[in-house]
PLY file of the C-alpha trace (Angstrom):
ply
format ascii 1.0
element vertex 532
property float x
property float y
property float z
element edge 531
property int vertex1
property int vertex2
end_header
94.10 124.45 74.40
96.59 122.13 76.06
96.72 122.38 79.80
99.94 123.93 81.14
102.56 121.50 82.30
102.91 121.51 86.07
106.54 121.33 87.22
107.44 117.99 88.71
108.60 119.54 91.99
105.17 121.13 92.46
103.43 117.84 91.77
105.72 116.13 94.27
104.94 118.72 96.93
101.21 118.17 96.34
101.37 114.89 98.28
101.97 116.93 101.43
98.48 118.42 101.32
96.40 117.11 104.26
93.55 116.26 101.88
95.72 114.42 99.33
94.56 110.85 98.58
97.55 108.58 98.27
98.43 105.52 96.22
100.36 102.68 97.96
103.63 104.00 96.54
103.12 107.68 97.35
101.89 106.79 100.85
104.99 104.66 101.41
107.28 107.41 100.12
105.58 110.04 102.29
105.67 107.97 105.46
109.25 106.92 104.81
110.20 110.56 104.36
108.35 111.40 107.56
109.98 108.57 109.45
113.38 109.66 108.17
112.74 113.22 109.37
111.38 111.93 112.68
114.37 109.69 113.20
116.72 112.55 112.40
115.03 114.58 115.10
115.21 111.49 117.29
118.95 111.35 116.71
119.18 114.99 117.75
117.29 113.97 120.88
119.73 111.13 121.55
122.65 113.47 120.88
121.36 115.97 123.42
120.58 113.34 126.06
123.99 111.72 125.56
125.69 115.11 125.82
123.69 115.90 128.95
123.78 112.56 130.76
126.36 110.36 129.00
126.00 106.75 130.16
125.26 107.76 133.75
122.75 106.33 136.20
120.33 109.13 135.23
120.58 108.08 131.57
119.83 104.45 132.48
116.87 105.54 134.62
115.42 107.73 131.85
115.72 105.06 129.16
114.25 102.41 131.44
111.32 104.63 132.47
109.55 104.11 129.15
109.14 100.39 129.71
106.22 100.21 132.16
104.09 102.66 130.12
104.84 100.60 127.01
103.83 97.41 128.79
100.56 98.89 130.04
99.67 99.96 126.52
100.78 96.70 124.94
98.89 94.35 127.23
95.78 96.51 127.50
95.22 97.54 123.89
97.46 95.04 122.15
99.83 97.73 121.02
97.81 97.84 117.81
94.81 100.12 118.24
95.08 101.56 114.77
96.06 98.28 113.06
92.92 96.41 114.11
90.66 99.43 113.77
91.87 100.11 110.21
90.68 96.66 109.14
87.23 97.21 110.67
86.81 100.76 109.46
87.97 99.86 105.94
85.13 97.36 105.66
82.55 99.85 106.95
83.77 102.40 104.42
83.83 99.94 101.50
80.25 98.92 102.32
79.03 102.50 102.57
78.34 102.24 106.31
80.53 105.07 107.54
77.96 106.20 110.11
78.21 102.79 111.79
81.99 103.08 111.63
81.79 106.42 113.42
79.59 104.88 116.12
82.05 102.00 116.51
84.94 104.45 116.86
83.14 106.35 119.60
82.29 103.13 121.47
85.84 101.80 121.24
87.46 105.06 122.27
85.09 105.60 125.21
85.49 102.12 126.64
89.24 101.97 126.21
89.78 105.49 127.55
88.07 104.41 130.78
89.96 101.13 130.94
93.34 102.56 130.02
92.84 105.52 132.34
92.12 103.20 135.25
95.12 101.03 134.42
97.32 104.13 134.29
96.25 105.09 137.79
97.01 101.59 139.08
100.41 101.67 137.35
101.22 104.97 139.06
100.90 103.20 142.42
102.73 99.98 141.52
105.58 101.68 139.64
108.08 101.37 142.58
107.45 97.62 142.89
107.72 97.14 139.15
111.05 98.98 138.89
112.53 97.01 141.80
111.40 93.73 140.21
112.26 94.21 136.54
115.36 96.35 136.96
116.69 94.37 139.85
120.25 95.45 139.09
119.47 99.12 139.78
120.75 100.52 143.08
118.20 102.30 145.27
118.88 105.85 144.03
118.68 104.88 140.36
115.49 102.87 140.99
113.86 105.86 142.73
114.67 108.16 139.80
113.37 105.60 137.32
110.11 105.35 139.28
109.70 109.14 139.30
110.22 109.35 135.52
107.93 106.39 134.88
105.08 108.14 136.70
105.51 111.22 134.50
105.45 109.17 131.29
102.50 106.88 132.05
99.65 109.24 130.97
101.20 109.55 127.49
99.75 106.13 126.61
96.25 107.62 126.64
97.40 110.09 123.99
98.96 107.37 121.86
95.86 105.18 122.02
93.36 107.91 121.20
95.68 109.25 118.51
95.93 105.78 117.01
92.16 105.50 116.73
91.78 108.97 115.20
94.73 108.26 112.92
93.03 105.10 111.63
90.14 107.28 110.43
92.57 109.19 108.24
94.46 106.12 107.04
91.37 104.40 105.66
90.73 107.55 103.66
94.30 107.25 102.39
95.30 110.51 104.03
98.81 110.05 105.41
100.04 113.59 105.87
99.04 113.85 109.53
100.71 110.50 110.25
103.82 111.96 108.69
103.90 115.02 110.97
102.77 113.60 114.34
106.04 111.76 115.18
107.99 114.92 114.40
106.00 116.84 116.98
106.48 114.10 119.56
110.25 114.06 119.18
110.38 117.85 119.12
108.54 117.89 122.45
111.20 115.73 124.09
113.98 117.90 122.72
112.27 121.11 123.82
111.70 119.70 127.30
115.36 118.76 127.54
116.58 122.15 126.33
114.34 124.05 128.74
115.40 121.77 131.56
119.02 122.29 130.66
118.54 126.05 130.85
116.57 126.28 134.08
117.66 123.17 135.98
120.90 121.48 137.00
122.24 118.97 134.48
121.22 115.83 136.39
117.91 117.30 137.58
116.87 118.23 134.04
116.20 114.58 133.26
112.69 115.15 134.64
112.06 117.83 132.03
112.86 115.29 129.32
110.00 113.13 130.58
107.66 116.13 130.78
108.60 117.02 127.20
107.78 113.48 126.08
104.33 113.73 127.68
103.67 117.13 126.08
104.89 115.86 122.70
102.56 112.85 122.88
99.60 115.12 123.54
100.36 117.70 120.85
101.54 115.27 118.18
100.00 111.77 118.09
96.80 112.84 119.88
95.93 116.41 118.98
96.99 116.41 115.33
95.14 113.15 114.59
92.05 114.36 116.46
91.97 117.57 114.45
92.56 115.66 111.21
89.74 113.19 111.90
87.40 116.06 112.75
88.26 117.85 109.50
87.29 114.83 107.39
83.91 114.71 109.09
84.39 112.05 111.76
82.70 113.04 115.01
83.53 111.45 118.35
80.70 111.26 120.85
81.35 109.58 124.21
79.14 106.51 124.36
79.43 103.37 126.46
77.80 100.83 124.14
79.08 97.36 124.98
76.71 95.77 122.45
78.13 97.71 119.51
79.15 95.15 116.84
82.18 97.17 115.82
83.40 97.30 119.43
82.89 93.57 119.84
84.80 92.82 116.66
87.61 95.13 117.72
87.83 93.35 121.07
87.81 89.97 119.34
90.66 91.02 117.04
92.62 92.80 119.76
92.46 90.17 122.50
95.04 87.95 120.78
97.35 90.96 120.55
96.79 91.71 124.23
97.43 88.15 125.37
100.43 87.45 123.18
103.90 88.89 123.31
105.66 89.70 120.06
109.44 89.71 120.08
109.30 92.99 118.16
108.19 94.63 121.40
109.57 92.18 123.97
113.11 92.47 122.59
113.71 95.75 124.45
112.09 94.44 127.60
114.28 91.34 127.70
117.43 93.29 126.90
116.71 95.82 129.68
116.04 93.07 132.22
119.52 91.60 131.80
121.33 94.86 131.04
120.15 96.48 134.28
122.94 94.59 136.09
125.68 96.41 134.13
126.03 100.14 134.71
125.42 102.10 131.52
124.47 99.02 129.47
120.80 99.98 129.15
121.83 103.40 127.89
124.34 102.12 125.32
122.01 99.41 124.01
119.14 101.90 123.85
121.25 104.39 121.92
122.39 101.62 119.56
118.79 100.53 118.96
117.68 104.13 118.47
120.29 104.79 115.80
119.62 101.38 114.26
115.85 101.84 114.20
116.11 104.95 112.05
116.30 102.79 108.90
114.25 99.99 110.52
111.40 102.47 110.77
111.39 102.68 106.97
110.12 99.13 106.89
107.56 99.94 109.57
106.44 102.95 107.54
106.06 100.76 104.49
103.95 98.38 106.55
101.77 101.19 107.94
101.26 102.65 104.49
100.43 99.30 102.95
97.87 98.12 105.54
94.78 99.99 104.23
95.57 98.89 100.67
96.23 95.28 101.68
92.97 95.17 103.66
91.11 96.43 100.61
92.83 93.91 98.29
92.12 90.98 100.59
88.45 91.91 100.64
88.16 91.17 96.91
87.29 87.77 95.45
90.63 87.44 93.63
93.37 87.12 96.27
96.27 87.02 93.77
96.76 90.83 93.79
97.03 90.68 97.60
99.83 88.11 97.47
101.64 90.00 94.71
101.43 93.26 96.65
102.91 91.70 99.80
105.72 89.95 97.92
106.56 93.05 95.92
106.73 95.23 99.03
108.81 92.68 100.95
111.22 92.17 98.04
111.92 95.85 97.67
112.33 96.59 101.34
114.64 93.56 101.68
116.77 94.70 98.74
117.12 98.22 100.12
117.84 96.93 103.63
120.65 94.69 102.41
122.33 97.64 100.74
121.91 99.88 103.76
123.20 97.23 106.17
126.47 97.14 104.26
127.01 100.84 104.89
125.90 100.72 108.53
128.17 97.83 109.49
131.22 99.09 107.61
130.94 102.64 108.98
129.57 101.84 112.44
132.23 103.61 114.53
132.49 106.93 112.65
128.70 106.96 112.24
127.79 106.59 115.91
130.73 108.74 116.98
129.53 111.67 114.89
125.92 111.15 115.92
126.32 110.65 119.66
129.73 111.66 121.07
130.02 114.94 122.93
129.67 116.40 126.41
129.40 113.57 128.93
129.57 110.92 126.19
133.18 110.07 125.32
135.12 108.32 122.54
135.43 105.12 124.58
131.64 105.07 124.92
131.31 105.44 121.14
133.61 102.48 120.58
131.43 100.19 122.67
128.26 101.67 121.17
129.56 100.98 117.64
129.93 97.28 118.43
126.30 97.00 119.54
125.13 99.06 116.58
126.99 96.91 114.04
125.53 93.73 115.53
122.00 95.11 115.41
122.55 96.26 111.82
123.01 92.69 110.61
119.27 92.10 111.10
118.02 95.26 109.40
116.38 93.38 106.53
114.59 91.06 108.96
113.09 93.86 111.06
111.88 95.54 107.86
110.34 92.38 106.38
108.54 91.21 109.51
106.62 94.49 109.71
105.13 93.78 106.28
104.44 90.10 106.96
102.68 90.92 110.23
100.46 93.48 108.53
99.59 90.97 105.85
97.98 88.92 108.62
96.32 91.96 110.18
94.87 92.99 106.81
92.99 89.69 106.68
91.57 90.22 110.16
93.70 87.38 111.56
95.49 88.51 114.70
95.43 85.14 116.49
97.99 83.38 114.31
100.73 86.04 114.54
100.02 86.35 118.28
100.55 82.64 118.92
103.59 82.54 116.65
105.11 85.65 118.23
104.55 84.37 121.77
106.16 81.01 121.00
109.13 82.71 119.33
109.55 85.04 122.32
109.43 82.14 124.79
111.94 80.17 122.73
114.25 83.19 122.50
114.52 84.00 126.21
117.01 81.18 126.93
119.10 82.46 124.00
119.25 85.95 125.55
120.17 84.45 128.92
122.90 82.17 127.54
124.51 84.81 125.31
124.36 87.44 128.09
126.06 85.05 130.51
128.80 84.22 127.99
129.31 87.56 126.20
127.73 90.28 128.34
125.67 93.10 126.75
127.04 92.32 123.26
125.47 88.88 123.58
122.08 90.52 124.05
122.45 92.26 120.68
123.34 88.94 119.03
120.35 87.27 120.70
118.14 90.06 119.33
119.29 89.22 115.80
118.59 85.53 116.30
115.16 86.23 117.74
114.03 88.51 114.91
115.26 85.93 112.39
112.97 83.37 113.98
110.08 85.85 114.12
110.34 86.81 110.45
110.84 83.25 109.25
107.85 81.92 111.16
105.52 84.63 109.83
106.69 84.07 106.24
106.26 80.30 106.49
102.80 80.60 108.04
101.62 82.92 105.26
103.00 80.46 102.73
101.43 77.37 104.29
98.05 79.07 104.52
98.26 79.83 100.78
98.00 83.56 101.44
101.45 84.74 100.34
103.69 82.24 98.57
107.40 82.36 99.31
107.96 81.52 95.65
106.59 84.96 94.78
109.56 86.82 96.24
111.83 88.42 93.66
114.85 86.25 94.39
116.84 87.40 91.37
116.59 91.02 92.48
117.46 90.06 96.04
120.55 88.23 94.81
121.63 91.31 92.85
121.06 93.49 95.93
123.10 91.08 98.07
125.94 91.15 95.53
125.87 94.97 95.50
125.84 94.99 99.33
128.86 92.68 99.59
130.90 94.64 97.05
130.02 98.00 98.60
130.87 96.63 102.06
134.27 95.48 100.79
134.92 98.89 99.25
133.97 100.73 102.44
136.02 98.37 104.60
139.05 99.09 102.42
138.51 102.82 102.80
138.06 102.45 106.58
141.56 101.04 106.89
142.91 104.38 105.69
140.72 106.53 107.94
142.75 108.36 110.56
140.56 111.14 111.87
141.94 113.95 113.98
138.75 115.94 114.45
134.96 115.67 114.23
135.04 117.64 111.00
137.41 115.14 109.39
135.20 112.28 110.55
132.15 113.94 109.06
134.00 114.48 105.77
134.98 110.82 105.68
131.34 109.83 106.23
130.16 112.09 103.43
132.78 110.67 101.08
132.05 107.05 101.93
128.32 107.66 101.50
128.98 108.81 97.93
131.17 105.74 97.34
128.51 103.42 98.77
125.79 104.92 96.58
127.96 104.85 93.47
129.14 101.27 93.95
125.66 100.02 94.85
123.98 101.61 91.84
126.78 100.54 89.49
126.67 96.90 90.61
122.86 96.85 90.40
122.92 98.23 86.88
125.74 95.96 85.67
123.98 92.92 87.13
120.78 93.79 85.27
118.72 94.92 88.26
115.54 96.80 87.47
115.31 98.38 90.93
117.00 101.73 90.15
114.91 102.25 87.02
111.69 101.19 88.74
112.31 103.61 91.58
112.90 106.55 89.26
109.87 105.64 87.12
107.59 105.37 90.13
108.84 108.65 91.57
108.21 110.31 88.20
104.69 108.94 87.91
103.72 109.80 91.48
105.13 113.31 91.13
0 1
1 2
2 3
3 4
4 5
5 6
6 7
7 8
8 9
9 10
10 11
11 12
12 13
13 14
14 15
15 16
16 17
17 18
18 19
19 20
20 21
21 22
22 23
23 24
24 25
25 26
26 27
27 28
28 29
29 30
30 31
31 32
32 33
33 34
34 35
35 36
36 37
37 38
38 39
39 40
40 41
41 42
42 43
43 44
44 45
45 46
46 47
47 48
48 49
49 50
50 51
51 52
52 53
53 54
54 55
55 56
56 57
57 58
58 59
59 60
60 61
61 62
62 63
63 64
64 65
65 66
66 67
67 68
68 69
69 70
70 71
71 72
72 73
73 74
74 75
75 76
76 77
77 78
78 79
79 80
80 81
81 82
82 83
83 84
84 85
85 86
86 87
87 88
88 89
89 90
90 91
91 92
92 93
93 94
94 95
95 96
96 97
97 98
98 99
99 100
100 101
101 102
102 103
103 104
104 105
105 106
106 107
107 108
108 109
109 110
110 111
111 112
112 113
113 114
114 115
115 116
116 117
117 118
118 119
119 120
120 121
121 122
122 123
123 124
124 125
125 126
126 127
127 128
128 129
129 130
130 131
131 132
132 133
133 134
134 135
135 136
136 137
137 138
138 139
139 140
140 141
141 142
142 143
143 144
144 145
145 146
146 147
147 148
148 149
149 150
150 151
151 152
152 153
153 154
154 155
155 156
156 157
157 158
158 159
159 160
160 161
161 162
162 163
163 164
164 165
165 166
166 167
167 168
168 169
169 170
170 171
171 172
172 173
173 174
174 175
175 176
176 177
177 178
178 179
179 180
180 181
181 182
182 183
183 184
184 185
185 186
186 187
187 188
188 189
189 190
190 191
191 192
192 193
193 194
194 195
195 196
196 197
197 198
198 199
199 200
200 201
201 202
202 203
203 204
204 205
205 206
206 207
207 208
208 209
209 210
210 211
211 212
212 213
213 214
214 215
215 216
216 217
217 218
218 219
219 220
220 221
221 222
222 223
223 224
224 225
225 226
226 227
227 228
228 229
229 230
230 231
231 232
232 233
233 234
234 235
235 236
236 237
237 238
238 239
239 240
240 241
241 242
242 243
243 244
244 245
245 246
246 247
247 248
248 249
249 250
250 251
251 252
252 253
253 254
254 255
255 256
256 257
257 258
258 259
259 260
260 261
261 262
262 263
263 264
264 265
265 266
266 267
267 268
268 269
269 270
270 271
271 272
272 273
273 274
274 275
275 276
276 277
277 278
278 279
279 280
280 281
281 282
282 283
283 284
284 285
285 286
286 287
287 288
288 289
289 290
290 291
291 292
292 293
293 294
294 295
295 296
296 297
297 298
298 299
299 300
300 301
301 302
302 303
303 304
304 305
305 306
306 307
307 308
308 309
309 310
310 311
311 312
312 313
313 314
314 315
315 316
316 317
317 318
318 319
319 320
320 321
321 322
322 323
323 324
324 325
325 326
326 327
327 328
328 329
329 330
330 331
331 332
332 333
333 334
334 335
335 336
336 337
337 338
338 339
339 340
340 341
341 342
342 343
343 344
344 345
345 346
346 347
347 348
348 349
349 350
350 351
351 352
352 353
353 354
354 355
355 356
356 357
357 358
358 359
359 360
360 361
361 362
362 363
363 364
364 365
365 366
366 367
367 368
368 369
369 370
370 371
371 372
372 373
373 374
374 375
375 376
376 377
377 378
378 379
379 380
380 381
381 382
382 383
383 384
384 385
385 386
386 387
387 388
388 389
389 390
390 391
391 392
392 393
393 394
394 395
395 396
396 397
397 398
398 399
399 400
400 401
401 402
402 403
403 404
404 405
405 406
406 407
407 408
408 409
409 410
410 411
411 412
412 413
413 414
414 415
415 416
416 417
417 418
418 419
419 420
420 421
421 422
422 423
423 424
424 425
425 426
426 427
427 428
428 429
429 430
430 431
431 432
432 433
433 434
434 435
435 436
436 437
437 438
438 439
439 440
440 441
441 442
442 443
443 444
444 445
445 446
446 447
447 448
448 449
449 450
450 451
451 452
452 453
453 454
454 455
455 456
456 457
457 458
458 459
459 460
460 461
461 462
462 463
463 464
464 465
465 466
466 467
467 468
468 469
469 470
470 471
471 472
472 473
473 474
474 475
475 476
476 477
477 478
478 479
479 480
480 481
481 482
482 483
483 484
484 485
485 486
486 487
487 488
488 489
489 490
490 491
491 492
492 493
493 494
494 495
495 496
496 497
497 498
498 499
499 500
500 501
501 502
502 503
503 504
504 505
505 506
506 507
507 508
508 509
509 510
510 511
511 512
512 513
513 514
514 515
515 516
516 517
517 518
518 519
519 520
520 521
521 522
522 523
523 524
524 525
525 526
526 527
527 528
528 529
529 530
530 531
């Protein structure tokens, strides 16, 4: 008897099961869907904070308060706890030595919890000096508020680190569902903290509740969910201080380059905030612009996170050709999609950010300035997406030194560009400098992979990229023509225009791709059908 046909929608929903083992494509789709949902919640968060605080001194202080905790995590654990641990744990699992992998996890987590905990305590004491030094443009009252918020946020880095280690346990088993949900919980925590603060506290005072919500969200989402997930698959953490553990030593060896180096991917925000602190509200507007911009950027990061376990496994085989093909295929597709999306984001920048952010203390004039920054950032969407995949290609091979040196040199070379463009163009110059810097970062990583005969630049699907670029240019022209006729009188009209232009963008993009002979639309539908 033939087995009953399972509806496609039920097969698609099956990938949400916590125990589901994913292919590279289904993992990418799931994490992209998760990132999209997380970013949507993140936009709700931005909307609420903008409504509550506008571009005030409290908004600048809140957005700047995340920087010291991020720096502590970056320089102490390389900002890549899960990336390096995935590579190590994948090898233990492939060799049937999972018990040793569990011991290594316990040793790494114990040592780093002690080290990171101690560093967090030190940072709590030095926070006032740090804020005065880095945000030298802040007046005394704004600096004091930033220090207060920074001290609330610092312990969250312990949650992110431990969650990253536990999450790596799930990723090497190709279980991505928990990774898909954890960011949603984190963002929801910030929103809930803000709402409760708005109810029980004065508007300006409720900024502290936003920071408390972020801390609670980090504990419940990235930490707790990953810890429960790792426990359910059989991984047991036992506190052990074993400095001779080979897994710990390898993790330290791989992570030290990440701790010593500074990638522009992370340093971009730090540099921007340093200069922007001298202009009231600039940190807030640039942060909002980056937050809205990074919603699609995170799709490339999700693709990189989903691909890392598979790339590590492919590189471990004797034939390296599948590894190179996998990287080039992933980069080509994310570049093609990013080009198309950039066209929409640039053409519709003002109505997009106005609908997403304006309201309460955030006014139309603020949206106009914000749209300029957002459009500039959007030019580099394809570069931010591609560099995430190129970086993980290096990490999958166990090589963290090369991208560290390259990233540090690019960052050092970029700082004068930020300074010069800020002096000549103000905050908008910082957005332009960000685009230039990420272009250098992506290009250097791609060339290094090519020269080391790991991933050839000739393997990129240039014909498909050319078709995507053509579709992007034509859709941009169509949207720009429509924009000239847009005269909105209300938020509802603006939203209707956005919905209509989205349909036009999709229709024009797909039509041009099909007429130019692109296989991307058909490949996407075929892959979705097979995975479902």
